[in-house]
C-alpha positions as CSV (number, residue, x, y, z in Angstrom):
1,M,0.1,0.0,-0.1
2,Y,3.0,2.4,0.3
3,I,3.9,2.6,-3.3
4,P,0.2,2.9,-4.4
5,T,-0.4,5.7,-2.0
6,L,2.6,7.7,-3.3
7,M,1.5,7.1,-7.0
8,K,-2.1,8.4,-6.2
9,Q,-1.6,11.1,-3.5
10,G,2.0,12.2,-4.0
11,T,2.9,15.2,-6.2
12,P,5.5,14.7,-9.1
13,E,8.2,16.2,-6.7
14,Q,7.2,13.9,-3.9
15,Q,7.3,10.9,-6.2
16,A,10.7,11.8,-7.4
17,E,11.9,12.0,-3.8
18,F,10.0,9.0,-2.2
19,L,8.6,6.8,-4.8
20,A,11.7,6.4,-7.0
21,P,13.8,5.0,-4.2
22,A,10.9,2.7,-3.0
23,I,10.7,1.2,-6.5
24,R,14.5,0.7,-6.4
25,F,14.0,-1.0,-3.0
26,E,16.4,1.4,-1.4
27,Q,13.6,2.4,1.0
28,I,11.0,-0.2,2.3
29,G,7.7,1.3,3.0
30,T,4.6,0.4,4.9
31,Y,1.1,1.9,5.3
32,A,0.4,2.9,9.0
33,Q,-3.3,3.8,9.4
34,T,-5.1,1.3,11.9
35,E,-4.3,2.1,15.5
36,L,-4.7,0.0,18.6
37,G,-7.7,1.8,19.6
38,H,-9.2,2.6,16.1
39,G,-9.6,0.4,13.0
40,T,-12.7,0.8,10.8
41,Y,-13.7,4.1,12.3
42,L,-11.0,6.2,10.6
43,R,-12.3,9.5,11.9
44,G,-11.4,8.4,15.5
45,L,-7.6,8.2,14.7
46,E,-5.6,9.8,17.4
47,T,-2.2,10.3,15.9
48,T,-1.7,13.9,15.3
49,A,0.5,15.9,12.8
50,T,0.7,19.5,14.1
51,F,1.9,22.4,11.8
52,V,5.1,24.1,12.6
53,P,6.0,27.4,10.9
54,P,9.3,27.5,9.1
55,G,12.4,27.9,11.4
56,E,10.4,27.3,14.7
57,H,11.6,23.7,15.2
58,P,15.2,22.8,15.6
59,A,15.1,19.9,13.1
60,D,13.7,22.3,10.3
61,E,17.2,22.8,8.8
62,V,16.0,24.2,5.5
63,R,13.4,26.5,7.2
64,E,10.4,25.1,5.2
65,G,8.2,24.3,8.0
66,G,6.7,21.0,8.8
67,F,4.7,18.8,11.2
68,V,5.2,17.2,14.5
69,L,3.9,13.7,14.5
70,H,2.8,12.4,17.9
71,S,0.9,9.5,19.4
72,P,-0.7,11.1,22.5
73,T,-2.1,7.9,24.0
74,P,-1.3,4.0,24.0
75,T,-4.4,3.6,21.9
76,A,-3.0,6.0,19.3
77,S,-0.2,3.4,18.6
78,K,-0.3,2.2,15.0
79,W,-1.0,-1.5,15.0
80,W,-1.0,-4.1,12.2
81,P,1.0,-2.4,9.4
82,G,2.6,-5.1,7.3
83,G,6.3,-5.2,7.1
84,L,6.6,-2.8,9.9
85,G,7.8,-5.1,12.7
86,K,11.2,-5.8,11.4
87,T,11.6,-4.6,7.8
88,A,10.2,-1.1,7.0
89,T,12.4,1.9,6.8
90,H,9.5,4.4,5.9
91,A,5.9,4.7,6.3
92,V,2.8,6.4,5.0
93,V,1.3,7.6,8.3
94,M,-2.3,8.6,8.4
95,A,-2.5,11.4,11.2
96,R,-5.0,14.1,12.1
97,L,-3.7,17.4,10.5
98,I,-3.7,20.3,12.9
99,T,-3.2,23.6,11.1
100,R,-1.6,26.8,12.5
101,D,-5.0,28.1,13.4
102,G,-5.5,25.0,15.8
103,V,-8.3,23.5,13.6
104,D,-8.4,19.7,13.3
105,R,-8.6,19.0,9.5
106,G,-9.0,15.2,9.9
107,P,-6.8,12.4,8.7
108,H,-4.0,13.2,6.1
109,A,-1.1,11.1,4.8
110,F,2.4,11.8,5.8
111,I,5.7,10.3,4.7
112,A,8.0,9.5,7.8
113,Q,11.3,7.7,8.0
114,L,11.3,5.2,10.7
115,R,14.7,3.5,10.8
116,E,18.3,4.8,10.2
117,A,19.5,3.9,6.9
118,S,22.9,2.5,7.8
119,T,22.1,0.6,11.1
120,H,18.3,-0.1,10.7
121,R,17.7,1.1,14.2
122,P,14.7,3.3,15.1
123,L,15.1,6.9,14.8
124,P,14.7,9.1,17.8
125,G,11.3,9.5,19.0
126,V,10.2,6.4,17.1
127,E,9.0,3.3,19.1
128,I,8.6,0.4,16.8
129,G,8.4,-3.4,17.0
130,D,6.7,-6.6,15.8
131,I,3.2,-7.5,17.3
132,G,3.9,-11.2,17.6
133,P,2.4,-14.5,16.1
134,K,-1.0,-14.4,14.5
135,L,-3.5,-17.2,13.4
136,G,-2.1,-17.0,9.9
137,Y,0.0,-14.9,7.4
138,N,2.9,-15.2,9.6
139,A,5.4,-14.6,6.9
140,V,4.4,-10.9,7.1
141,D,6.0,-9.0,10.2
142,N,3.0,-7.0,11.2
143,G,4.2,-4.4,13.7
144,F,3.3,-1.5,16.0
145,L,4.4,2.1,15.9
146,R,4.4,5.2,18.2
147,F,5.7,8.7,17.8
148,S,6.9,11.1,20.5
149,E,7.2,14.5,18.9
150,V,8.8,13.5,15.8
151,F,9.4,16.4,13.0
152,V,8.8,15.7,9.5
153,P,9.3,18.6,6.9
154,R,6.3,20.2,5.1
155,R,7.1,18.3,1.9
156,A,6.3,15.1,3.8
157,M,2.4,15.6,3.6
158,L,1.3,14.0,0.4
159,A,-0.2,17.0,-1.4
160,A,-1.7,15.7,-4.7
161,N,-5.2,16.5,-3.3
162,A,-4.6,18.8,-0.3
163,R,-1.7,20.9,0.9
164,V,-0.6,23.3,3.5
165,D,1.5,26.4,2.5
166,A,4.6,27.6,4.4
167,D,2.4,30.3,6.1
168,G,0.3,27.6,7.3
169,A,-2.8,28.2,4.8
170,Y,-4.7,24.9,4.3
171,H,-6.1,24.0,0.8
172,P,-8.4,21.2,1.2
173,P,-9.2,18.6,-1.7
174,P,-12.2,19.4,-4.0
175,K,-15.5,18.8,-2.2
176,K,-16.3,15.9,-4.4
177,N,-13.1,14.3,-3.6
178,A,-13.1,15.2,0.0
179,K,-12.2,11.7,1.0
180,A,-9.2,11.4,-1.3
181,A,-7.0,10.3,1.7
182,Y,-8.9,7.1,1.9
183,G,-8.5,6.3,-1.8
184,T,-5.7,3.6,-1.1
185,M,-8.3,1.6,1.0
186,V,-10.8,1.7,-2.0
187,M,-7.9,0.4,-4.4
188,V,-7.1,-2.3,-1.8
189,R,-10.7,-3.6,-1.4
190,A,-10.9,-3.7,-5.2
191,D,-7.8,-5.9,-5.1
192,I,-9.4,-8.2,-2.4
193,I,-12.4,-8.6,-4.7
194,A,-10.2,-9.4,-7.7
195,D,-8.1,-12.0,-5.7
196,A,-10.8,-13.8,-4.0
197,S,-11.6,-16.2,-6.9
198,G,-8.0,-17.4,-7.1
199,V,-8.0,-18.4,-3.4
200,L,-11.4,-20.2,-3.6
201,S,-10.3,-21.8,-6.9
202,K,-7.1,-23.3,-5.2
203,A,-9.4,-24.8,-2.5
204,A,-11.9,-26.0,-4.7
205,T,-9.3,-27.7,-7.1
206,I,-7.5,-29.4,-4.1
207,A,-11.0,-30.6,-2.8
208,T,-12.3,-31.9,-6.0
209,R,-9.2,-33.6,-6.9
210,Y,-9.1,-35.4,-3.6
211,A,-12.8,-36.3,-4.0
212,A,-12.2,-37.7,-7.4
213,Q,-9.5,-40.1,-5.9
214,R,-10.7,-40.9,-2.4
215,R,-13.0,-43.9,-2.0
216,Q,-15.4,-44.4,1.0
217,G,-18.4,-46.5,1.8
218,K,-19.9,-49.6,0.7
219,A,-19.7,-50.4,-3.1
220,A,-22.8,-50.3,-5.0
221,I,-21.9,-53.6,-6.8
222,P,-20.6,-56.5,-4.8
223,G,-16.8,-56.9,-5.5
224,A,-16.5,-53.4,-7.1
225,P,-14.3,-50.7,-5.5
226,E,-15.8,-48.5,-2.7
227,T,-17.7,-45.4,-3.9
228,L,-15.7,-42.3,-4.8
229,I,-16.7,-39.4,-2.5
230,L,-17.2,-37.2,-5.5
231,D,-20.1,-39.7,-6.5
232,Y,-22.0,-38.6,-3.3
233,G,-24.7,-36.0,-3.8
234,H,-23.8,-33.9,-0.7
235,V,-20.2,-33.7,-1.9
236,Q,-21.3,-32.6,-5.3
237,R,-23.6,-29.9,-3.9
238,T,-20.7,-28.7,-1.7
239,L,-18.1,-28.5,-4.3
240,L,-20.1,-27.3,-7.2
241,V,-21.4,-24.4,-5.3
242,Q,-17.7,-23.4,-4.6
243,I,-16.6,-23.8,-8.2
244,A,-19.5,-21.7,-9.4
245,R,-18.8,-19.0,-6.9
246,A,-15.1,-18.9,-7.9
247,Y,-16.1,-18.3,-11.6
248,A,-18.7,-15.7,-10.6
249,M,-16.1,-13.8,-8.4
250,H,-13.5,-14.2,-11.2
251,F,-15.6,-12.0,-13.6
252,T,-16.7,-9.8,-10.7
253,G,-13.3,-9.1,-9.8
254,K,-12.4,-8.3,-13.5
255,A,-15.4,-5.9,-13.8
256,M,-14.5,-4.3,-10.3
257,M,-11.1,-3.5,-11.5
258,D,-12.1,-2.2,-14.7
259,L,-14.5,0.1,-12.9
260,Y,-11.7,1.3,-10.6
261,I,-9.4,2.0,-13.3
262,A,-12.0,3.9,-15.1
263,S,-12.6,6.0,-12.0
264,E,-8.9,6.7,-11.6
265,K,-8.9,8.0,-15.2
266,G,-11.8,10.2,-14.4
267,K,-10.2,11.6,-11.3
268,K,-7.2,12.7,-13.5
269,Q,-9.6,14.7,-15.6
270,G,-11.4,16.3,-12.6
271,N,-14.3,13.9,-12.7
272,F,-15.2,12.7,-9.1
273,D,-18.9,11.9,-9.8
274,G,-18.4,8.1,-9.5
275,L,-16.4,8.0,-6.3
276,A,-19.4,7.4,-4.0
277,E,-20.8,4.5,-6.1
278,L,-17.2,3.1,-6.3
279,H,-16.9,3.2,-2.4
280,M,-20.4,1.5,-2.2
281,L,-19.5,-1.3,-4.6
282,T,-16.0,-2.0,-3.2
283,S,-17.5,-2.1,0.2
284,G,-20.3,-4.5,-0.5
285,L,-18.4,-6.7,-2.8
286,K,-15.3,-6.8,-0.4
287,A,-17.5,-8.2,2.3
288,T,-19.4,-10.6,0.1
289,C,-16.3,-12.0,-1.7
290,S,-14.2,-12.4,1.4
291,W,-17.0,-14.1,3.2
292,Y,-17.8,-16.4,0.2
293,T,-14.0,-17.3,-0.1
294,A,-13.4,-17.8,3.7
295,E,-16.5,-19.9,4.0
296,G,-15.8,-21.7,0.8
297,V,-12.3,-22.6,1.8
298,E,-13.5,-24.1,5.2
299,E,-16.2,-26.0,3.2
300,C,-13.6,-27.6,1.0
301,R,-11.5,-28.5,3.9
302,R,-14.3,-30.2,5.6
303,T,-15.1,-32.2,2.4
304,C,-11.5,-33.7,2.5
305,G,-12.3,-35.2,6.0
306,G,-9.2,-35.9,8.2
307,Q,-6.7,-35.1,5.4
308,G,-8.2,-31.6,5.1
309,Y,-6.9,-31.0,8.6
310,S,-3.4,-31.9,7.6
311,H,-1.0,-29.0,6.5
312,L,0.1,-31.3,3.7
313,S,-3.3,-30.6,1.9
314,G,-2.5,-26.9,1.7
315,L,-6.0,-26.0,3.1
316,P,-5.2,-25.2,6.7
317,E,-2.6,-22.6,5.6
318,L,-4.7,-21.3,2.8
319,L,-7.7,-20.7,5.2
320,N,-5.6,-19.2,8.1
321,S,-3.8,-16.8,5.8
322,Y,-7.0,-15.8,4.1
323,V,-9.6,-15.1,6.8
324,Q,-7.9,-11.8,7.8
325,N,-9.5,-10.4,4.6
326,C,-12.9,-10.4,6.5
327,T,-11.4,-7.8,8.9
328,W,-8.6,-5.7,7.3
329,E,-9.6,-2.7,5.1
330,G,-12.9,-2.5,6.9
331,D,-14.7,-5.1,9.0
332,N,-17.2,-6.8,6.8
333,K,-20.4,-6.1,8.8
334,V,-19.4,-2.3,8.8
335,L,-18.8,-2.3,5.0
336,C,-22.2,-3.9,4.5
337,L,-23.8,-1.1,6.6
338,Q,-22.0,1.4,4.5
339,C,-23.2,-0.2,1.3
340,A,-26.7,-0.3,2.7
341,R,-26.7,3.4,3.6
342,Y,-25.8,4.4,0.1
343,I,-28.6,2.2,-1.4
344,V,-31.1,3.5,1.1
345,K,-30.0,7.2,0.2
346,Q,-30.4,6.6,-3.5
347,L,-33.9,4.8,-2.8
348,W,-35.2,7.9,-1.1
349,A,-33.8,10.2,-3.7
350,A,-35.6,8.2,-6.3
351,R,-38.8,8.3,-4.5
352,L,-38.6,12.0,-3.9
353,A,-38.1,12.4,-7.7
354,C,-41.1,10.2,-8.4
355,A,-43.2,12.1,-6.0
356,R,-42.3,15.3,-7.9
357,G,-43.2,13.8,-11.2
358,K,-39.5,13.4,-12.3
359,R,-37.8,10.3,-13.6
360,P,-35.1,9.5,-11.0
361,A,-31.4,9.9,-12.3
362,L,-29.5,7.2,-10.5
363,P,-25.9,5.9,-10.8
364,P,-25.6,2.8,-12.9
365,A,-25.1,0.3,-9.9
366,V,-28.5,1.3,-8.5
367,A,-30.5,2.2,-11.5
368,H,-32.6,-0.7,-11.2
369,L,-34.3,1.1,-8.2
370,A,-36.1,3.4,-10.6
371,D,-37.9,0.5,-12.1
372,D,-39.5,-0.5,-8.9
373,A,-43.3,-0.7,-9.3
374,R,-43.9,1.9,-6.6
375,L,-41.3,4.4,-8.1
376,G,-42.7,3.9,-11.5
377,S,-46.1,4.7,-10.5
378,G,-45.0,8.0,-9.1
379,A,-46.3,7.3,-5.6
380,A,-45.4,9.7,-2.8
381,P,-42.8,8.7,-0.3
382,L,-44.0,7.2,2.9
383,G,-44.2,9.3,5.8
384,A,-42.3,12.5,6.7
385,T,-41.9,15.6,4.4
386,D,-39.8,15.9,1.4
387,A,-37.2,18.1,3.4
388,A,-36.9,15.3,5.9
389,R,-35.8,12.8,3.2
390,D,-33.9,15.0,1.0
391,P,-30.6,13.1,0.7
392,E,-28.8,16.6,0.6
């Protein structure tokens, strides 16, 4: 997530300074957003980045101004960033921007060096380490990170969407792109959707091949071999569902990535109209696909009986390394609620339009709501006044 964030949120000057050495592996980056006390609720992040005018901090050698990164409480500790425990030298740090006027501008992205280049030891004011063993995915050294009044120069704030001038003036992103700082999460969710079919396909392939070889139970004909477990109806019902879902998620993932790429092209041209729809789709599909995949891998494991419990089958490691997708980049139940909120908002907008005798103009993903029988009849919305349900 470090490199994609630099690519999407960094200016050309910042990309030259930070992205180029990352691509050459001269710097190893991570993405530090989740905190010990705050995960899905990003607006609750506690880490702060307080603006300091030029020349007012001893570390501001070039007198360009900057920010002081600070973790005010134990729950402000960054927790879970991949590669942070032992490897990363730099991080994209999501922190609450406090501008010169003392106003909290919400989470913004900052680049911070964490470890000294020659010794790999943590820099002064940086507390860092590994969070220890996990259920799975243990090849990745997830870590923790705390800042104690660490200065970073003003150019460390990724400024493709929002920036702070040397005099402390704050320039927010365009209103339609107000949540640009969360763009990396949308990208990762789209990637989770695209990858889900590959994981479930592996599990379904392992289980189907095993079921096509393993025999169990009384032979239908005396003297014949025992029955292949793939010939049992309940095994077929289990595996065919997983195979079908793997195919469905394959094409869903391709469509999702095409939509994300199209949205990124639109953003470069100043068109942010599809961001809310993209957020809804990636939220709902990330939850659905990761749930289907985690449950499907477990179903395949059970179908293999005792052998499915063995690491030799590949299924336990596949399951344990995948189930984290149901939690990271947004808890699935919360993402479902975000998806539902968007749909209900569009539904009310459509009903309001029908009540006023207008044809609803809805985004493509929810255009079917306009064909609802009640909407098509122009029936008035239920209950409260128009103003109470106006989505704006």
